[in-house]
N, C-alpha and C positions, 0 to 999 in steps of 0.2 A: 895794557898790567894788565891781561889775567881777569880774574872778577875780582878785586879784592873790594874790600869790605868799603871800601872811602869812593869820591868820584874824585880825583885832583881836573883842576884847569884847566883849558884846550891847550893841548905843545907841552904840556908841563913834564914834566923828568923826575922819575926820583934823581936825588942825588947822594948813589949810594958813593959810599970805597968798595977798591976795585974786587976787595977779597967779597965781599961780601954780592958783587954784582958776579961773577964769577961764580960762589954759589949760585946763585937763582941760575945759571943760567944751564949752569950740571940740572939744575933740578926740577929742568924743564922737558927732558926725557920723558915718552912714555912708563920709562921702566919707572925712575927717580921719582916721579905724580903720588909713583905705589906707600909712598913711605907721609904723603902729606898730612901733615895730625887728623883732619877734618876727617877725611872719609878712615881713616881709625878711630875713629867717634870717642876722639880725645880733644878736651875740650878748642873748643875757634879763639878760645882769648880775647884780647883785646886792637882793632878795630875790628874783628872781623864778625861775628855774631850776626854770618849774613847763611843761609837768603832767610831764613825763619823764620816768622815772630818773635818774641818777648813782652811779656810783661811786667808791667813797674806799681809796685809794692810800695807804696809813703806813706811811712811819720815821722815824725819833730824827729828824729834824730839821728832814724834810717834809708836809706830807699835801696830796696831790691828791686834786681831786672831779673824775673823768673825765664830761663831759657828753654822753648824748646827744641834748637836742633839735637842733633851728639846724646849727652845725656841725662837729661833732660838738666842741666847746672844751673846754675845763679850766680852774682854776683852783685855781692855791699858793697855800703854807699856812705863811708858815716857819715852824718852831717852833724855831732855834735860840741865843730873846733878844735878836737882835741888835735889833730893834725895829725902828722907818719911819725910809726911808733921812733924813737931816736937811740932806741939799742941792734941789736944786729936784726936787722928784717925773712924769714925766710921767702925764697924767689916762691913764686905760685902761678902756672897760670894765668889770672884774670890782675894780680898786685892786688898789693894796698892801696885804697882807693877815698880820699877826701872829696868832701860836696861841701859848694857857700854855694847861696844865696845872692846877684849881685843885681840886683830888683828884681825884674822878669826871667832872668834868663840862671837859669847853673854851670855852675862850673864846680869840673869833675877836675880831682887833681891824680895819678897813680901817679905810682911804684911797686917797684918790687917785683916787679914780671921775674921768669924766667924764659932759657932761651929757647923754649919747646916748638911756642907756634910760627904759623909763617901767616904773614900780616894776609896772605890771596893765596888764589890754586896757581899762581905761576910760582913762587917757590924766592917769595923774599922775604928779605930775614926780620931780626936782630939781636941783641942781646940781652944783658939786665943790664949794662946803662942804661935804657928802655925809660923815656919821662914823657905820659900821652896829658895835653888838657881837650877836657872836651867842653863846648856851651853847649849848652838845649834851651829850646826853645820852641818853641808854640805861640805859633802868628794865628794860628785859627782854629776853629773846635773840632777840626780836620786833620790837623795835621803840626808834627815836630818836627824842628829840624838837629840840625845840632852843627858844628867847629870842630876842628880838630888839629890838634896839634901836633908832629911826631918829631920827636929830643932822641935824640940818641946816637951819640957824637960815639961808640962802635963799630954802626955799617954804617951813616950815615955823612955823609961830609961837614953839609948843614939840616937846621930841622925841613921839615918841609910840613902842608899843611893841606888837608883839604875842608869838603861841606859835604853832604847827604840828607836827603829829606825822607819820610816817612808822611804813609796817613795811617791813619788809626783806627784800624774796625770797629769797625757796629755795636758785631756783634759779641768779639772781642775769647772767640771762642777759640779751639786749640784742638787739631790733630792729633791722637798716639802714634807719637813717627819715634820708631823707639828705631836703636840708630845699633848694627852690627852689623857687625869687623864679615864673617862669612858675603853677607850679602853686596856690603861695595868690594870687598872681591870678583865677585859676579859680576857687578858693572864695570871692573876695567876688565875685566876676560874681557870682553864681548864688547870693550869701543873700538869704537872703527866695522866691527858687524853693521848689514842695512840693517831699514827699520820695515821693511818690509820682503816677499821676496822676489817676484819679477815676476810678471801680469804669464801667464801661457802664453805658448807665443798660436795662435788664432786657424 
């Protein structure tokens, strides 16, 4: 599964439509991986947002995810009960997210994605039909966990589910990590090169 943003159950395979499986295989070559949006400094989309940390800012009517990685972007979750727009919704990297509370569980429903992001470094695709449902919980003061449902009939034969745990940072500090295409190009050019030189002959 490469570095998919969420963990599938052991032995579980993604229910890819034939075209999506073919595209994933085509994206597996080193040259094709250069087109991965993430190392090209584009937003990760949902639910990739990894491996960089993010902060959650909560207000009564809005929750914002501040994302450290790539372009220091953000994701908004509207909590005002308004629902998704009924008129034309312009596709975007993070879609339109609407949240509500079910007891201590934050439920986030997101539609309106573009099809420009990859789910992971392996190149698993999605379409603009993508519908993501996330359920966030705090099992204790040091951890955040969420379950996610991916429903995209354009790319997958049925919905699939995943789960992930996060450790909450005690310091809350971020690094000033700036994504540049030039640095990422250098990384790809040197993939496969030895990490250290051979030891000298004695």
